[in-house]
Structures are given as C-alpha cells and as structure tokens.
C-alpha positions, 0 to 999 in steps of 0.5 A: 714233198709231204706238204704238197701231198697234204695240200693235194689230198685236202684239195681233193677232199674239199672238192669231194665234200663241196660236191656232196654238199651241193648235191644234198642241197640240189636233192632238197630242191629236187624234193621241193620241185617234186612236191610242186609237180604233184601239187600241179598234177593234182590240181590239173586232174581235179580241174579236168575231172570236174569239167568232164563231169560238168559235160555229162551233167549239161548233156543230161540237162539238155536232153531232159529239157528237150523232152519238155520244151515246146518251141525251138526258141526255148531250146536254143535259149536254154542251150545258149545259157548252158554254153555261157556257163560252160566255156569248154562247150562250143556247140550244143544241139539235138538231132534225129536218127534219120541221116542226122537230120537237124531238129533245130535251125542251128544244125542246118549249118553243120557240114556233111562231115559233121553229120557223118560223125554224128551218125557214127556216134548215134550208132554207138549210142544205140549200141550202149542203150542210150548211154553217152558216147564220145568221139574225137573230131577227126576232120583234118586241120580242125581245132582239137575237140570231141563230140559227146552224144546221148539219147533223149528217150528210150526210143533211140530216135532222138539225140542230143550232142555237144562239141567240147573244145579240148583246149578249154578243158585245161586251166591256164598253162602259163604255170607249166614250167620250162621242161614241161610236157602235157598230152591228152588223148582218147582211150588208153592208147595214144594213137592220136593226141587230142591235145599236146602242150610243151614248154621250152626244152632243157639242154642236154646237160640238164637232161643228164644231171637232173631227173624227170617226173612223169605221171599218167592218169585215166580220166572221164570214166566210161562216157569220156575216156581220156588219158592225161600224160604229164612230164617235167624235166628239171633243170638249173632253174629249179635249184633254189637261190637260197640253197645255192647260197647255203651250199656256197657258205658251207663250202666256203666255211669248210675251205676256211677251216681246212686252210686254218688246219693246214696252216697249223699243220704246216707250222707244226711240221716246220717246227718238227723239221727244224727240231729234227734238223737241229737234233741231227746237227747236234748229233753230227757236229761238235758243239764247241767249234761247230765242226763235224764230229767223229761220226760225221767225219767217218760217214763222209770218209766212207762216202768219199771212198765209195765215190773214188772207187768208181772214179779211180781218184785219190784222197788224203786224210790229215790227222792233227794234234795240237802240241802243248795244248794242255798247259793252256788249260792249266794256266789260263783255264778251260774257258780260254782253252775253248776259245783257242780251239774255236780260233783253231777251227776258224783258221782251219776252215779258212785255209781249206776248200769248202768241199773239204771236211774239217772235224774235231775228233775230241780234245785237241785232235782234228782231222781233215778229209781232202778229196780229188787229190792230184798229187802228194805235192798238193797235200804237202802245200796244204800241210804247210799252210795249216801249220803256219795258220795254227802256229800264228800267235793267239791274242786272247784276254791280253795274253799271247799264246803260241802253239805247235801242231803235229800233222800225219797224212794217209793217202787212199788207196796207197796207205789203205782202202779201209777207214781204220787203216787210213786213220791208223796210218795218219795217226802213226805218222802224226806221232812220228813227227810230233815235237814240243811247242813253245808256250809264250805269255 
C-alpha cells in the first residue's frame, strides 16, 4: 500500500514537472515568435511608410512638372515614367476645377462616378489651402484603392491626382504566418476597410492554449491618414522542434532518474520490511524449535478468548512438561538435549491441526491452544495422540532415548475466563498426573 502511494505520488510529480518543463520550452518558443512578429511588424510599417512618402513626393513632382511642361505629350510621358517606378500608383493625372474637366486625353476615360469623387476631393483641397487630401474609392465592387489630390498653384483652379492601389502598399504577404490577420483603413475609425488579409485560422484548442499578438499603427501623417492593424494567433506550428526534443529528453531523463530512485527505495523498503518481519518473528518465536514463544502464545490465547465470547464456543489449553528430561542434558550434553526438543516440537506440530497453536514456554515446557472444541472427548483423544508421539523412542547419535510427558488440560470457560486462570488450572492438573519417565540407553 505504501509503495502504491509512493508510485502514485511520483507519477503525479513527474507529470507536473514534465508539464512545467514543456511550458518553459513553449514559453521560449512564444518569446521567439513574439520577436519574429515584432520584426515582421517593423518591416511592414517601414515599407508602408516609405510607400506613402513616395506617393506625396511623386504627386508633388508631378504638380511641379505640370507648371513647366509645354505639351500634354510631355506630361503623359512624365506620368508614365513615374508610374513605372512606383507600381502602387495606378493613375496619375491633372484636372481643372470646372466639373473636374480633364486637362489631358487620359482623363476623358474617367467615369462620372470618378469625376464626382474628384470634385469632392477638390473641395477638400481648397479647404486645406492646396495641401494634399486623400479619399477612399467608395464605388461598389471596385478594387481597393484611394485617391490623393493636391493643387498645382495657389489659384486653386488646377489640380493633380493619383489613384493608389491598396494591395500594392503591402509587400509580399506570403510570409504572413498561419493565424495572421491584417487590416488597413483610412483614419482612426475602421468603419470601412481599405484592405484586409487573413491566413488560415487556428483551432479552438490553439486559441485557448496560445496567446495572440496585436498591434495598431497610425501611418501616413495628415495627407494620407491610414491605420494598420496586425494580429497573429499562435499555434502548435510555432513550437519549435528543437524545443520539443529538448523538453522530451529532459522529461525522459527525469523519468529514468525517478524510476532508478524508486527502485532503490523499493529495495530499501523491502529490506526494511524483511528486517522488521525477522525481528518480529524472533521476538515472538522460540529460536531453537521455531515454535511460538510465551508472548505470542498469550497474545493468540487472548484473541481466541475474544472471538469465542462472540461465538459462544469453547477452547482448551494444554500444558505439557517432559518427564525426566534433565538427565538427557546431564548424560548426553545440551546439544543432544536441544535436538530432542526440536524433535518433540516437530512431533507436536505433526499431531495437531494447522490452526492450533503450539508454543514452547521455556526449558522442557510446552503449551497447546486448541480452538473450536466440540467436546471433552475430542481433547482426550488429542492428549492420547500427543503422549504416544512424545513417548516414542528418540534415535540420536546411536543412542535410544525415551521420555515421558505430563499433560494438564484447562477448558474455557469452564475452568476460567482469564488467561491466568486457565494456565494455572492446566499447570495444576499437569502436576497432578506427573509420573517419572524411563530413560533408556
């Protein structure tokens, strides 16, 4: 029972420590993933910021060229070169304030909806004294883009405009990991997204176990006020294989060390139990005959009396004393006497039931406890068998030894209800029938 508790405790301890080890390595992977997220975020913000600055520079350059160019062909050629070097720009054109009338042939292809947007932007530019103004392309089913308009001269009658494709503002998003989410909108409130990108979503378990990184950036300044939101929900793919291997090796090493410790502890505990059992056995048994000693006999007699009180049964206590045993020691020595006692113990055990208790009380005195006695006749037969067994000749070292035995019997509860009373009655009856044995050589 103790070892089961130890095994259970060690198993739970190993599981807890393994989980803590795994969490520590997962935390390291999360930390490295957070660094990757911030690095990707920084590159993205820098790229978009540079592109927005380039938009203003291109628009300013195109406005300046409008005031010095002589022909529309030159203007269109200059615009084509600027668009070729800035792939985010889809259109670059100029117009007047009169119903957004085109100032070049390219604007003749604009739809009425485009012209209405330009008129709205012209009014905003005038309100800002010619400074650049942007507006999202709000036409339904149109590709995400926005217009950027500024005045050419202080008269606020001539304007230049560019249409910027939102998707071109971003670099290659194939590096956006699984669980990534990106949104771009105009201004601070994201009522309408200019651009949104999302990679494969994570499972509910990953959303529960792993953190999510989020960032929000204001870009473009006053002229191109854009807000970039970037999110990344981590998952199992971000846990690095090397960290998993390291955590597994440490956990396995911990398990091996724990098993070795448990093995040594089990051996120590087994040895301790064996020593305790050995000491208990020596304390309760006679070393010469391996029979129960006086302490164990009294203990079993007390338990037997307690059981019989509940069941209403009888028991018998037999007190045995070897007649003329002392001459054996005097004639043949104590070694031969000890061997005779061992033979007597073996004969007593052979004649009794396994549930009966045979004890050596000391010297040549023995006691027998017989439980569940049905009648006195049963005990009389037992006494006769024991006398015949003990009085048989003992053949030892070429010598034939014959002994006699005196046996006194006390019955519970007839002769007493206490241990002392039973032993006293059995002892008195034993001495009452004591006779002198014959010692033959």
